[in-house]
N, C-alpha and C positions, 0 to 999 in steps of 0.2 A: 713225320718230317720228310720233306721232299728235298732231294739234293740235286743240284745242277752244277755243271762245270763249263765255263766259258773262257775265252781269252782275256777279255776286259769287261769289267763292270763299271758303268758310268752312273753316278747318283745325280739325278736331276735332268728333266726333259725340257729345260728352257733352251734358248738359242745356242748357248755355249755347249751344253750337253748333246743336243741334236747334231750340231755341226761336228763336234768331235767324233761322235758315233758314226756319222756318215763318212768322215775321212778314214776312220779305221776300217769300216766295211768296204770302202772303195779299194783298199789294198788287201782284201781277203781275210780280215780278222773277224772272228765271231765276237760280237759285242752285244750286250744287253743293257738297256737303260732302265733304271729303277726310278719311278716317279711316284711321289706320295699322293698327288692329286688324282682324282678319278677322271677329270676332264682338263683340257688345256686351260691355263690361267687366263681369265678374261679381264683381269684388273688393268686399269690404265697404266701404261708404262712409257717407254721411250717413244718419241714421235718421229725419229729418224735414225738412220744408221750412217756411220762414218765412211770415208772414202776407202780405207783399207779393207774394212769389212765388206763393203759393196764389191770391191774387186775380187776378194776371196770367193764370193758367191758367183760372180761372173765367170771366174776360172772353172767353175764346176757346171756351167751351162744354165745358171739360174737368172741371167740377165733379163730375158723376156718377162719372167714372172715379176721381177722388180719393176720393170718398165710399166707393166699393167697396174700394179699397185700404186705407183707414183702418179700415173695419169688419173686414177680414181681419186687420189688425195687432192690433186689440183682441182678437179671438178667440185669436190667438197668445199674447198677454200672459196672458189668463185661463187658457189651457191650461198655460202655463209655471208660473203660480202653483199651479195644481192639482197638477201633477206634483211640485212641490217641497214641497207641504203648506203653502203660504203661505195663511193664512186671511183676510187682509184683502181686501175686495172692491175694485172699481174706485172711484175718487173720484166724488163726487156729480157727475152730468152726464157721467160717463165721461171719455173723452180730451179732450173739449171744455173741461174745467176746467183742464187742464194748461197752464201758461204758460211751460214751459221751465225752464232753470236758469241760474245765474250762478256760475261757478267751482265747479260741483258742488253748489251750494246750491239745491235744487229747492224754492224757497219762493215763486216768482212765482205769485201767485193770479190766474188769468184773470178770475174774477168781480169782482175789485177794479179791473180796468182800465176806462178811460173808454169804450172801445169793445170790450167783451168778445167780441163776435161776430167780431172781426178777430183771428184766432189762427193759431198754427202748426198744421201738419198732420202727423199720424203716418204719413207715407208714405215708405218707404225709397227711396233714390236709384235702386236697380236698377229698382224698379217705376215710378218717375217716368220713367226713360229709356225704358222700354217704351212708356209712355203717349205720350211726346213723339215717339218714333219712328213710332208709328201715326198720330199727328196730322200729322207732317211728310209721311209717305207719302200721306195723304189729300189733301194740297195739291200733290202732284206733285214734292216735293223729291227730288232724286237724292242718295243717299249712296253714294259710291264707297269701298268698304272695301279695305284693303290698299294704300292710296295714301298715301304719305308725302311731305310737302313737303321737297324737297332744297335748292332755292334759288329766288330770285325777284329780279326787277328792276323797280323802280318807275320807269317812263319819264317820269312826269308826266302822261301821257295814259292809260296802261293799266298793269296789273301783269302781267308775264310770269313765269309760274311753271313750274318744272321739278319734276315729281313722279315718284317711283319707284313702280312698280306691278308686279304679278306678271309682266306682259308686257314689262317694261323701262321705259325712260325715257318720260315723257309730257309734252308741251308744252301748256300752257294759257295763256289770256289772260282777264283780267277787268278790269272797271272798278275794282273794289276787292278787296282781300284782307283777311279778318278772322281774326286768330289767336284761336281758342278752344281752343287745344291745351295747356292746363294750365299748372301752375306752372313747368315746365321748358321753356316754349314755344320752339320752333324759330323761329317767326315773330317773336316779340319779340326774340330774340337776334340774328337775321340782319338785322332792320330797324334795330338799333342803339338801341332804347328803353333809357333808363336804368331801373334797378330798385333804388332805394335802400331801406334798411330795417335791421332788426336781425338779428344772427346767431343761430343756434339755441343753446339752452342745455340742452335736455332730450331724452329719447327717449320716444316714446309708441308704443303698439301698439293696433290694433283687430283683433279676431278673431271669427270665427264657428266654434265648435268644439263637440265633445262631451267630457264629463268623466266620470271614474270615480265621483266623488262630488260632483255639482253642488250638493247641499245644503250642502256645506262653504263655498261661496262666498257664501252668504246673509249679510246681507240684500240684496234687490234695490235697484238704484239706485246713485247716486254715494256714495262715502265716502273719507275720508282715512285713511291708515295711517301707520305709523312710517316707511315708505320713500317713499311717494308718494300717488298717487290711483288709484282703480279704480272702474269702473262694471260692474254685472252686470245684464243685461237691457236694455230691457224685453221683447225678443223672445228666444225660446229660443236659448241658446248664445252670445249676444253679450256680449263683454267688452271693456272699454277699460282700458288700463293706462298710467300715467305714472310715470316715474322721473326724478328731478332729478340725474342722474349724467353730464350732458353729452350732446352729440348723438352719434348712431351714427357709428362710424368709417367705415362704408361703407353707403349706403342702397340700393345697386344689387342685391346678392344677394337672391334670393327669401327670404321669411320662412319659417322652418321651424317645425314643431311643437315641437322641442326649445327653440328660442329663446323662443317664446311661453310654453311651460310653465315655463321657468326664471324668466322675468319674473313670471308669474302667481303662482308659489309664493312668490317673494320679496316682491312687493307685497302680496298677500293674507295671507300668513302661514299659508295653509291647505295641508294635505297632500292635494293633488289632482293628478291626472294627466290629460293630454289623450289621449283615445283616438282622436280623429279631428279633423283640422283642415281645415275646408272653405274658409276664406278668411282672409287676414290681411294687414295693411299696417303699415308704420312711418310715424311722423310726428314732426315737431319743432315748436318754437315759432318757427321762422323766420317773420318778418313783413316783407313787402316790397310796394311798390306803384310802378308806373310813374308818373312825374310827369305824363305826358300819355298819353292812350289813342289818339292819332292821330299818324302821321308820313306826310304826303302821302296816298297812296292805300292805306296799310296801317293797320289799326286793331286794337285788342285788346279782348277782353271776358272776363269771368269770371276764372278763376285765372291766365290768361295776363297779366292786368293787375294782379292783387293776390293775395297769398297770406298766410295767417295760420293759427294753430292751429285745429283743427276743433271748436270749442266752440259748441254751440247751433245748428248747421246754418246759420250765417250766410254761409258762403262760397257755398253753393247759392242762398240767398236773394239775395245781392248780385249773383251772376252772372246770374240770371234777370231781375233788374231792369235790369242792363246791357243784356241782349238786347232787352227790350221798349222801352227808351229809344232804343237805336240803330236798331232795325229799321225803324220808319216814317220816321225821318230819312234813313237811307241809301237807302231805297226812293225817297223823293222826290228825293234828289240824283241817283240813277242815272237817273231818268225825266225829269230836267231841269225839275222843278216846285218845287224847294226854294227858299224865300226865302234871301237872302244870310246866310251865317253859321250856317245851321241845323245843319250837321254839327259845327261847333265847340262847340255847346252840349252835346254828348254828354259830353266830358270835364268841362266846367264843372259839369254837374249830377251826374254819377255819381261823380266822384272823392271828394267829401266823404263819401258814404255808405260807401264802402270804407275810407276813412281812419278813420272812426268804428269800424268793425268791427275793424280792426287794433288800434286803441287799447284797445278794451274786452277783446279777447282777451289782450293783454299784461297788462291789469289783473287778469284772471282767473288768469293764471299766478302773479301776485304773491300771490293769495289761496289758492293751492293748495300752496305749499311746506311741507314737513314740518318746521317749526321752531316753537319756542314763541311767537315774535313773530307769526308768521302765524296760529297758533291763536288768539291773543288778538284779532287783527283780524277773523278770521272770526266769532268770537262777537259782536263789536260789529255787524258787517254783518248777520248773521243776526237779531240782536235788532231792528235798525232795520227790516228787511224784514217781520218778523212783527208789530211793534207800531205801525208808521206806514204807513197805506195809501198816502200820497203817495210814500213811499220805495219801496214795493212797485210802484207804478205807474211810478216812474222806471226801475227795473230792467226791468220788463215792456216798456216802450216802447223802452228802450235795445236790448233783444234782438230785438224784433219790427220795429223801425224804422217803425211805423205813423204816428209823428209826423214822419217825414221831410218836409222842405219844401224844394223847390228855390227858389232865389232868382230869381224872375222879375221883380223890380223893382216889385212891387205890394204895398202894405201890408195888403191884405185878408187876414185870417188863413186863408181857404180857398185862396187862389191859391198854387200851388206844392205843395199837399198832394195825396196820392193819394185819389181818391174811394172811399167805401165802397159796398157793394152796396145802394143805397137802394130802397125801394118807391116807385114812381111811379104816379100815377093817370093813365092814358092811355085816352081814348075810353070813360071810365066803368069801366074795369077796372084791376086792379092788375098792374103789370109790374115785374120786377126790372131795375134799371139795367144790370147786367152783361150781361143777355141781349140788350141793344140794341147791344153792341159786338163781336159775334162776327166781323163782316166786316172788322175792322181799321181802320175809319174813325174819325175823331173823332166826338164826340157833342155836340150843342147841345140842352141841356134848356131849354125855354121855359116858364117859370112864369107869365109875365105876358101872353102872347099877342102879344108884339112881337118877341122875339128871333129866332124862327124865320123871320120875314119878312126880317129883316136878313141872316140867314145863308143865304138860299135860293140865292144865287149860288155858294156853295161846296158844293152838294149832292153832288157827286161825291167830295168829300174829307171832308165832315162831314155826318153824319145829324142832321136836326132833328126833335125830337118836342115836342109840346105837352103839358105836364104841370101842369095848374092846381094851385096851392098849393105847388109845389116852388120851391126857390131856382133862379133862372136861372143856368146854368153852361155854359161851354165846356170840354169835357173832351178832352184830347189822346188819341191812340190808345193811349198807354202808361198811361192812367188818371190822369194829372196834370191838375188843374184849372187852366186857363189864364186864365179870366175868371169872375167871380162876380157878375154883375148890376150892375156899376158903370156909370152913365150915360155914354155916349160911348166906352166902352172895348171894346165887342164888335168893331167893325170893325178897330181896330188889332191886337187879339189874333188875329183870323182872318188878317189879312195877315202878322203876325209868324210864325205857326206853319204856315200853309197857303198862303202867298203870295197874290198878287192873284187875283181870280176870272177 
């Protein structure tokens, strides 16, 4: 029996687990990630990441890597169009104009949004996981593959974990254990978290395949059929299928080419055969959420804390926001410098965002059903989205979450919002705000020449910059604005989030 002691154990090396581990390591916490798979999961998953998740990555210097992956995705889309003889070019502004979809209605116009620069990214989850794995490795994060959490005991002082590895049983101890181990989370189940929600009513498939007559699956994009819903593209060979015939009898067996082909022919109505199946998954509209994300020294994040249908890449977006919210708070707690109650704000702040995602995905299901009543409702919703800019913005903001506002007890409309990547004038030159947050500290933007002096005592936890003409703001490490220039409010905000100097 081999015994190891670390600060934090993270179960699961998906995007949420890797992002959380990186945030902890950035603040000097020793973290180990336990991952049951021997290799990164290559199964087809999300095809894009939301605006807030993208911004979280940009704040840590990963913007160029996202740009490169998105450019490659655009090339793939254009190649697919060319191979199928699709003559329409990319939308004005390329992928930057795309604002996502609601219930397969790809009508959200990014140019109509209040902050059009805050947008989803066309980066596939597999590419994102590679970027995050490289980022975590650069910070010294250890990922132990082929390690499965078997059991654990929260003693009140530590968490004792028994993991199964190729070499046998392994005993570990940590100050905290965080379950980022997906919708069927072992950590969630063994810790006794409740997981209320709605039962599944449909069967969906995502697949990456090759077809004998791919042109018969046109047009590209989402569409309703007499049987259900399907999407084709935007990358070569990617299809999504939904049938409203109840949940699968058994989700455990591997998805076969015959299964996907049968569903594809039925939903599309096309005479098409699968010649090669590269990746495929099943999904349902099961929607559940833990009432609390913390029980003692055990916490949950990502799909372990909330599951819902995979529409609009929201699960990935919410999971990464969980990670950046929890990371700096857990690091401060482990290092004994957290103000009272800091870790409890994790559930209070993140639970509503996930609840909203669960609600809107269930609403999307209601607009997808293949019946005359749903058809009539879809026409009305589509008409509202195309003729009323405010309605278009409503759906855009619903899917992107850029208007998300944590309740921090301050009625200033900026406080509780996530900061955008502003241009600041510092020492006579222009600097992007996100570039100042790569070290994981908070940021104090001093626009009046006074704030940075008040915040000097917190320099180890909060970076202060003088930016004449800017709105003075205190920004937490997760990008949330904690104070916005109100007289007398800076010191209380610093003490509330970063403890006494």
